[in-house]
C-alpha positions in Angstrom: 17.4 89.0 -98.4 19.8 88.8 -95.5 17.8 91.3 -93.5 14.7 89.3 -94.0 16.4 86.1 -92.9 17.8 87.8 -89.8 14.4 89.2 -89.0 12.8 85.7 -89.3 15.5 84.2 -87.2 15.0 86.9 -84.6 11.2 86.2 -84.5 11.8 82.5 -84.2 14.2 82.9 -81.3 11.9 85.1 -79.4 9.0 82.8 -80.1 10.9 79.8 -78.8 11.9 81.9 -75.7 8.3 82.8 -75.1 7.3 79.1 -75.2 10.0 78.2 -72.7 9.0 81.0 -70.3 7.5 80.3 -67.0 3.8 80.9 -66.8 0.8 80.5 -64.5 -2.8 79.8 -65.7 -5.4 81.1 -63.2 -8.8 79.6 -62.7 -10.3 82.3 -65.0 -7.8 81.2 -67.7 -5.8 84.4 -67.4 -2.1 83.7 -68.0 0.7 85.3 -66.0 4.1 85.1 -67.7 7.4 85.9 -66.0 10.0 84.1 -63.8 8.7 81.7 -61.2 10.9 82.0 -58.1 9.6 78.9 -56.4 6.7 77.0 -54.9 6.0 75.3 -51.6 3.1 73.4 -53.1 0.7 75.6 -51.3 1.3 78.7 -53.3 3.5 79.8 -56.2 5.7 83.0 -56.4 6.3 84.7 -59.8 8.0 87.9 -60.9 5.7 88.9 -63.7 6.8 90.5 -66.9 5.6 93.9 -65.7 8.1 93.5 -62.8 5.4 92.9 -60.2 6.0 90.1 -57.7 2.9 88.0 -57.3 2.1 85.2 -54.9 -0.9 83.0 -55.9 -2.6 80.3 -53.8 -3.2 76.9 -55.2 -7.0 77.3 -55.0 -6.7 80.2 -57.5 -4.6 78.5 -60.1 -5.3 75.7 -62.6 -1.7 74.9 -63.4 1.8 76.4 -64.0 4.9 75.6 -65.9 8.3 76.0 -64.3 11.8 74.8 -65.0 10.5 72.5 -67.7 8.0 70.9 -65.4 4.2 71.1 -65.3 2.3 71.5 -62.0 -1.4 71.2 -61.5 -3.7 72.2 -58.6 -5.4 69.2 -57.0 -7.9 68.9 -54.1 -7.1 67.1 -50.9 -9.2 66.2 -47.9 -8.1 68.1 -44.8 -10.3 66.9 -42.0 -13.8 68.2 -43.1 -12.4 70.7 -45.5 -11.4 70.4 -49.1 -8.1 72.2 -49.9 -6.0 72.6 -53.0 -2.3 71.9 -53.3 0.0 71.8 -56.3 1.5 68.5 -57.5 4.2 68.1 -60.1 3.2 66.1 -63.1 5.5 63.0 -63.5 3.4 61.1 -66.1 0.2 61.8 -67.9 -2.0 59.5 -69.9 -4.4 56.7 -69.2 -2.9 56.9 -65.7 -1.5 60.1 -64.1 1.3 60.1 -61.7 2.1 63.2 -59.5 4.7 64.2 -56.9 4.3 66.4 -53.9 7.2 67.9 -52.1 10.8 68.9 -52.7 10.5 72.4 -54.0 11.0 75.7 -52.1 9.4 79.1 -52.1 11.7 82.1 -52.2 10.5 84.7 -49.6 9.7 88.2 -50.9 11.6 91.1 -49.4 9.9 93.6 -47.0 7.1 91.2 -46.3 6.0 90.2 -42.8 7.1 86.6 -42.4 5.0 84.0 -40.6 6.3 80.7 -39.5 4.7 77.9 -41.4 4.7 74.2 -40.6 2.5 72.0 -42.8 1.1 69.0 -41.1 0.7 65.8 -43.1 -1.3 62.9 -41.8 -2.5 59.6 -43.2 -5.5 58.1 -41.5 -6.6 54.5 -41.3 -10.3 54.9 -41.8 -12.3 54.9 -45.0 -10.9 57.5 -47.4 -12.9 60.0 -49.4 -11.3 62.0 -52.1 -7.6 61.4 -51.6 -8.3 58.1 -49.9 -5.6 55.4 -50.2 -6.5 52.3 -52.2 -5.8 50.1 -49.1 -8.0 52.3 -46.9 -7.3 55.6 -45.2 -7.7 59.3 -45.9 -5.0 61.7 -46.8 -4.8 65.0 -45.1 -2.5 67.9 -45.8 -2.9 70.8 -43.4 -1.1 73.9 -42.2 -2.7 77.1 -43.3 -0.7 80.3 -43.5 -1.5 84.0 -43.5 1.7 85.2 -45.3 5.1 84.2 -46.5 7.0 81.4 -44.6 9.8 82.5 -42.4 12.3 80.6 -44.4 12.2 78.6 -47.7 9.5 76.1 -46.9 8.2 73.3 -49.0 7.7 69.6 -48.5 11.2 68.1 -48.6 9.9 64.5 -48.4 8.6 63.6 -51.9 5.2 61.8 -51.9 3.7 60.2 -54.9 0.1 60.2 -56.0 -1.6 58.2 -58.7 -4.8 58.8 -60.6 -6.7 56.8 -63.2 -9.4 59.1 -64.5 -12.8 57.4 -64.2 -11.6 54.7 -61.9 -11.6 56.2 -58.4 -10.1 59.2 -56.6 -6.5 60.4 -56.4 -4.5 57.9 -54.2 -1.2 58.1 -52.5 1.4 55.4 -53.3 3.0 54.8 -49.8 6.5 54.2 -51.1 7.9 55.2 -47.7 6.1 52.9 -45.2 7.0 51.5 -41.8 8.6 48.3 -43.1 9.8 47.0 -46.5 7.2 44.2 -46.5 4.4 46.6 -45.6 5.5 49.0 -48.3 5.7 46.3 -51.0 2.2 45.0 -50.1 0.6 48.5 -50.1 2.4 49.6 -53.3 1.6 46.4 -55.2 -2.0 46.6 -54.2 -2.4 50.1 -55.6 -0.4 49.4 -58.8 -2.3 46.2 -59.5 -5.6 48.2 -59.1 -4.5 50.8 -61.6 -2.3 48.9 -64.0 -3.3 45.3 -63.6 -5.5 45.1 -66.8 -2.3 44.7 -68.8 -1.1 41.1 -68.4 2.5 41.7 -69.1 2.7 44.6 -66.7 0.7 42.7 -64.1 3.4 39.9 -64.1 6.2 42.5 -63.8 4.6 44.2 -60.8 3.9 40.9 -59.0 7.4 39.7 -59.5 9.1 43.0 -58.6 11.2 42.9 -55.4 12.0 46.7 -55.2 9.0 48.9 -56.0 10.9 52.1 -55.3 9.9 55.4 -56.9 11.9 54.7 -60.1 10.1 51.4 -60.6 6.7 53.0 -60.0 7.4 55.7 -62.6 8.6 53.2 -65.2 5.5 51.0 -64.6 3.2 54.0 -65.2 5.1 55.1 -68.3 4.9 51.6 -69.7 1.2 51.3 -69.0 0.5 54.6 -70.8 2.6 53.6 -73.7 0.5 50.4 -74.1 -2.7 52.5 -74.0 -1.7 54.9 -76.8 
């Protein structure tokens, strides 16, 4: 009996470990399990269970799970092109909230390293996919042919909001030129996405901060009301 119980405990421990393991889901639904070493939001680096080091581009991946967080591949307008970048899932539900930036990619050894400087621009014209709710297109450029020369990434965290069926992915410009400009822009987008809940609408309109923590809490509260 003790042997059976020990066997069951062993199986459960290994099952839980497998659930907590890093993994990547490719576009063809193939799953790669292993240890993810990092991401620069343009690609993801994983040491697979077969000991092979693999670097996958965002355009080839649906999503991945790393350090308890989920990341999904999303399309962004880059001039006339449509490119894919990873975003971290902050909140999912009736409204989705994502973050871009802050992680790093660990360079592989014995690989030719190429300097990589992503360029990020926010236009003021009419936005297409990725356009801001207050007008303007988002572009995230900077292609690369190999690994970055040093741990890259996007150190400045940017937030994006999405309400499925109610327009494209939009950036929430939490870091704007002035506080007043920031508040107006952030309030406009939040009221567009969350304003159909009267209690929440009043909270957003009366808010004096509207920092990233406030935005996350508003989205969480909205999704909780929609369940």
